[in-house]
N, C-alpha and C positions, 0 to 999 in steps of 0.2 A: 504494500500500500504506500502511495506517495505521502510524504510528510505534509502535515497541515501547518500553515503559518498564520499566526494570529498577531495582529499589530496592537500594541499598547500605545495609545496616543496620549501619554501623560504630558502635563504642562511643561515639565522640565526636559523631557526627552521622549522621542518616539522610538520604540524598539520592537523587534520581532520575537515572538515565542514560537519555536519550531517544535512540533510534536510528531514523532514518527519512529518506527522501529528501524534500528541500524544507523542511527545518527552518530553514535560515539566513534566508530572507526573512521568517520568522515570529518572529524572535528577540525582538523587543520584546514581543509578546503572550505568548510563552513565559516571558520573565523576569517579567512582571507576574503570570502565573499561579503562578509559583514563589514570589512574594512578595519579589522583589528590589527594593530601594529605587530611587529615581530618581536618586540621585547615582552615576553610573557613569563609568568610564573604560575604554576599550578599549586593550589593548596587543597589538601585532602586529609583524610584520617587514615590511620593504619588499617582499620577494618575495610574501608572502601577501597583503599589502594591494593589490598590483598586480592580483592575481587575483580577490580577493573584497572589496576595500575598498568598492567602489561598492554592492554588495549589503548589506554591513554598515551603511554610512552611511544607505542608504535605509531599512533596517529600524529603526535606532536613532535616527534624526533627528540631534539636535545633541549627542549624547554626545561627550565629549572622547576623543581618541585619541592614542596615542604609538607610534612605530615604533622598535624597537630591533634591533640585529643578531641574526641567526639563526646556527645552527650550533654544534657542540660547543665550538669555540674561543671563542665569545662567551658560553658558559654560565659566567659569572664574577661575582664580587662587584661588579665595575665596572659591568656591565650592570644589576644590581639597583640600584646607586646612581643610575643614570639614571631608573629608575622612581620611586625615592624623591623625586628632585628634582621630577619632574612632579607627584606627589601633593602635595608641600608647596606648590608654586607655585599649584595649584588650590585650596589650602586644604581638602583632603579630610579629612573627619573620620571617626569610626568607623562612620558609616552608609554609607560608600562601598563599592561593589562593583567589583572589578577583573575585567574580562572578557578572558581570554586567548584570542586567536584565532590559532592557529598549530599547529605540530607539537610534538613532545615537549620540545624545548629551550625554546621559548617558554612552554609550560605549566609546566615546572620552575622557570624563572627568575621568571616572573610569580607563580607560587604561592609562592615563597620571599619575594618582596616582600610579598605579601598576608599571609603568616604573621608577618612581622616589623614591618611598618608599624603604628605605634600598638599594638603587641603583638597584632596580628591583625585583619584586616578581611575582608569578604566576597570570595569568589572564585567565578567561573563559568568552566568550560572549554568552548571551542568548538573542538575538535580538527580540524585540516585535513589531517592525514596519516593513513594507515591505522594506522601504529604507535601514534600518539597515541590514535586512536579505540578501539583494542582493548586498549591497555595503560596508557600513562603518564598519561592524563587521569583514570583511575579509581584510587582507593586512597589519595589524600591525600599521597603522597610528593612533596616539593618540595625543591629544592636546587640547588647549583652545584658545579662541578668545582674541583679543586685541581691544580696542575701534577703532583703526585705520584700522583693517583688520581681516579677518577670518582665524583661524588656524595658526596664525603667531608664536605661542609658542607651541612647541610640540616635539615629538620624534617618533621613530619606536620601537614598543614593541609588537611582535606577540603573540597571545594568545596560550594557551595550546590546546584549542578546541573551536569550535563554534557549537551551537545547535539551528537550525532554525526550529521552529514548525509553519507551516501555520495556525494551529487551533487558535493560539493566535491572529491572525489578524482579527478575527471576532469581536473583541471589538473596532477596530480602527474606528474613524470617517471617513466618506467618503473622506473628503478633505485630511486627512493624508494618506489614502490608495492611493489616486491618486498621491500624492507627491512621493510616492515610485515608482509608475508606470513610472514616467518620467525618473527615473534612469534605469529602464528596457529598455525603449526606447533608452537610451544612449548606452547601451550594444549592442543593435541591430545595431545602427548607426556606432559604431566603429569596430564591429567584426563579425556580424552575421545577414545578410539580412533575413535569414529564421526566426530568432527570432523576428525581427521587423515586418515581415509580419504576423507571428502567433499571435502576440499581437493584430494586427488590426482585424484579422479574428475572434478571440475568445474573443474580448473585453467584451462582455456582460457576459460571463461565468467567466472571470477573475474578473470583477468588483463585481460580485455576490459571489466571493471568493469560487468557486467550487474547492475543493482540488485536484481533478483529473486533472484539467487544470492548476491551479495555482502552484502546487508543481513543475511540470517540468519547468515552466517558471522561478521560483526561482532557481532551480538547474542549469539550463542552464546559467543564469546570474552569478551564483557563479563559474561555470566552467570557464567562460571567465575571471573573475577577478583572479581566482586561477592560470590560465595559465600565465597571464600577471605578477602577483606578483612573481610567481616562477622564471620567467626569469629576472625580474628587481625589486627586493624588495624595493630599496631605490630611485627609480624614477630618475635614471641617463639616461634612454633612453626610452625603450618601455612603461614603466608605465605611461609616460606623456600622452598617449592617453586617460587614464582614466579621464583626466581633460577636456575632450570634454564638452563644455557648461559651465564649471565651472569658466572660467576667468571672463566673464561678469556676471555670476550668483553670484559669491562671491561679486562682486562689488555692485550689486543690493541689496544683503542682508546687506552689510556694510553701504551703503548710507541711507538705511531705518532703520538702527539701529536694525536689526533682528526682527522687530515688525510686518511687513506687509506680508512677504512672507515665506512660508515653503521652506526648502532648495530645494526640488525637483521642486517647482514652479519657483524658481529663475534659476535653471539649465535649465528648459524648455525654458525660455527666452534666456538664454545663448546659447542654441543649435540653436534657431532661428536666433540669432545675427550672429553666425559663418556661418550658412547656407547661410544667405543673403550675407555675405562677400565673401564666396566661389563662389556664383553665379556671383557676381560682378567681381570677378577675373577670371571667366570662367573656374574654375576647378571643378565645381559641376553643374549638370544639373538642370534647373528650374523645371522640372517635379518631380525630386527627392526632391527638396526643398519643393515643394507643398505637396508631400506625407508626409513629416515630419510635416509640418504645419497642415495638415489635421488630422493626428493622434493625435497631441498635442491638437488640438481644440476638437476632439471627447472625450478626457479625461475629459473635463470640463473647465469652465472659469478660466482664470488667473487674479490675481489682476492687476489693471491698472498701467502703468508706465508713464502716460501722464504728471504727475507733476514732474518727475525726470529729472534732467539736464544731457544731454549726456556728457557734459564736466566734470561734477562732477563724473560721472560713469567712464570715462576714467582715471581721476586722481586716483580714487580708484583702478583701474586695475594696474596702475603703481606702487602701493604699494603691489601688490600681490606677494606671495612667488614664483610664476613662472617667475618672472623677474630675469634674469641672466646677469651679466655684463651690466646692464642697458637696456637690450633688453627683451621685453615681448614675451614669446613663446606662440603661439596660435595654437590650434588643429583645423584644417579645414577639413570638409568632402570632399572627392573626389568621393564618391558614397555611397549608403547605404551599410554599412559594411566595409568601407575603409576610412582612414584618412591620413592627412599629417600634420606635425608640421612645422610651419614657424616662423621666428623671424623678419620679415620685415614689419609687419602690421603698418601702420601709424595711428596717432591720427585722421586724417581726415576720414580714412576708417572706424575706429571704430565708430566715431560719426555719420557717414552717415548711417551705419547699425542700430545703436541704434535709430536714428530718424525714420528710416523706420518702426520700430516696435512701434512707438508712443512716445518715449522720446522727450522732448523738446530740441531745439538746445542750 
């Protein structure tokens, strides 16, 4: 199947997102076609490099490469510092392009380094997880975590291009793949009932990673994010719908110190929290909440939240970057494919919905 190319027309830069099987071995030619200069450095993680390093090296020849730790606990300023050190040692100037090969954490950390080294250098994303392919590699958000909250330190730095190859997903562990599917479900919930229903109908083929079924799902998710980012790059309005499920999700990650949950798993809980809240407010039908809960359950078991304090989770939400003028903005579903942003959710409401999903009072 030929690659699908989706244009992100952000205010700061227009860039292409390529989705297609077999893109990784063609990376050098694709970079040349995009106009990326020859001073390049690849940054990846040991795990990803073990799976795909040979292909990347064969494609890019003698390009420098650096391996840094992966995982949310490594999404820190210290890891960014290691990238700075490598760039300085190679005497990288403003013509350098940093190629992030990895999942969402690698993309965010490498992107933050690219945004801040010499006040900004070129960035290309080669996402190797489903979550990164459908979400984090698109939109220009880059950053690192702080012990008190996720993504509190960051910037906007759009890439020159994104190359999403579904073939690389064959090496993902089943749990990591499922974590990305929760983000696909999110896109269906906020913008496309048809996508939501298609995931449910074709779940077996998607989980088996059949390219003919999986690639269009990735491309449709990318189209939704590209449209939203093109209209609102810096999250002043429409882009906030992309935070559906992330308010409680980020709190769950932070309270558990990024050790228990994959990001997508935490977002799954976050979607269930706001769906419950929306039903309680009578803006979301119970049968649609059940459809969401059923699809999430079909994707596989989630880690327990029974030992987590609802009060501690609400406190973590209050430190979220989505708090503005002291008010927490929450994205509520009003139907599958439609949302509403509210800023009047009380702590009692949040705790009630968290407890309904198993958190302790």
